[in-house]
C-alpha positions in Angstrom: 119.2 97.5 84.3 117.1 99.7 86.0 116.4 103.4 84.9 115.9 106.1 87.7 114.2 109.4 87.1 112.9 112.0 89.6 109.1 112.2 89.9 107.5 115.2 88.5 104.7 115.5 91.3 106.6 114.9 94.5 110.0 114.5 96.1 110.5 110.9 95.0 112.7 108.7 92.4 110.8 106.5 90.1 112.7 103.4 89.2 111.6 101.2 86.3 113.4 97.8 85.1 114.1 97.1 81.7 112.8 93.5 82.2 109.3 92.6 82.5 107.9 91.2 85.7 104.5 90.0 86.9 105.0 90.1 90.6 102.9 88.3 93.4 103.3 91.3 95.8 102.3 89.0 98.9 105.3 87.0 98.2 107.8 89.7 97.4 106.6 91.3 100.7 107.5 88.2 102.5 110.9 88.1 101.1 111.4 92.0 101.9 110.1 91.4 105.5 113.1 89.0 105.9 115.3 91.8 104.5 114.0 94.1 107.4 111.5 96.0 105.5 108.4 97.0 107.3 105.3 96.1 105.3 102.5 98.8 105.5 100.0 97.6 102.9 99.7 95.1 100.2 96.9 94.9 97.6 96.9 93.2 94.1 97.9 96.6 92.5 100.5 98.0 95.1 102.8 97.3 97.9 103.7 99.8 100.5 106.8 99.2 102.2 109.2 101.2 104.4 112.9 101.0 105.2 114.4 104.4 105.9 112.0 105.7 102.9 108.3 105.0 102.0 108.5 102.9 98.9 105.9 101.9 96.5 105.9 98.6 94.6 103.9 97.7 91.5 103.4 94.3 89.8 105.1 95.4 86.7 108.4 95.7 88.9 108.3 99.8 89.0 109.4 101.1 92.2 108.8 104.7 93.8 111.3 105.6 96.5 109.6 108.6 98.3 111.1 111.5 100.4 114.5 111.5 98.4 115.8 113.1 95.5 119.1 111.2 95.7 119.2 108.6 92.5 122.3 106.6 93.8 120.6 105.9 97.3 117.1 105.2 95.4 119.1 102.5 93.1 120.7 101.0 96.2 117.3 100.3 97.7 116.0 99.2 94.4 118.8 96.7 94.0 118.0 95.3 97.4 114.4 94.8 96.5 114.9 93.5 93.1 116.6 90.6 94.8 113.2 89.6 95.8 112.0 89.9 92.1 114.0 87.3 90.5 111.4 84.4 90.4 108.7 86.9 88.6 111.0 87.6 85.6 108.6 87.2 82.3 110.8 85.9 79.5 
């Protein structure tokens, strides 16, 4: 389950999974590139990608969808991104 909340400091939606993840952001971005995402920058701590919106992805699984305040749209994007996270779920 995903929890979506408006960002307090900018026009964006913060999406946090209830599950725990330990993401290899390089590998996640390879999967996202296959789904049509533009990979802008990847570090150990953060991946910046774009597909209609600028999106930040963190190793914990947290996602920030920028330039929108539409929770439903942000959740649709997050669902697509989370398809690339399945292998990294921490039990």
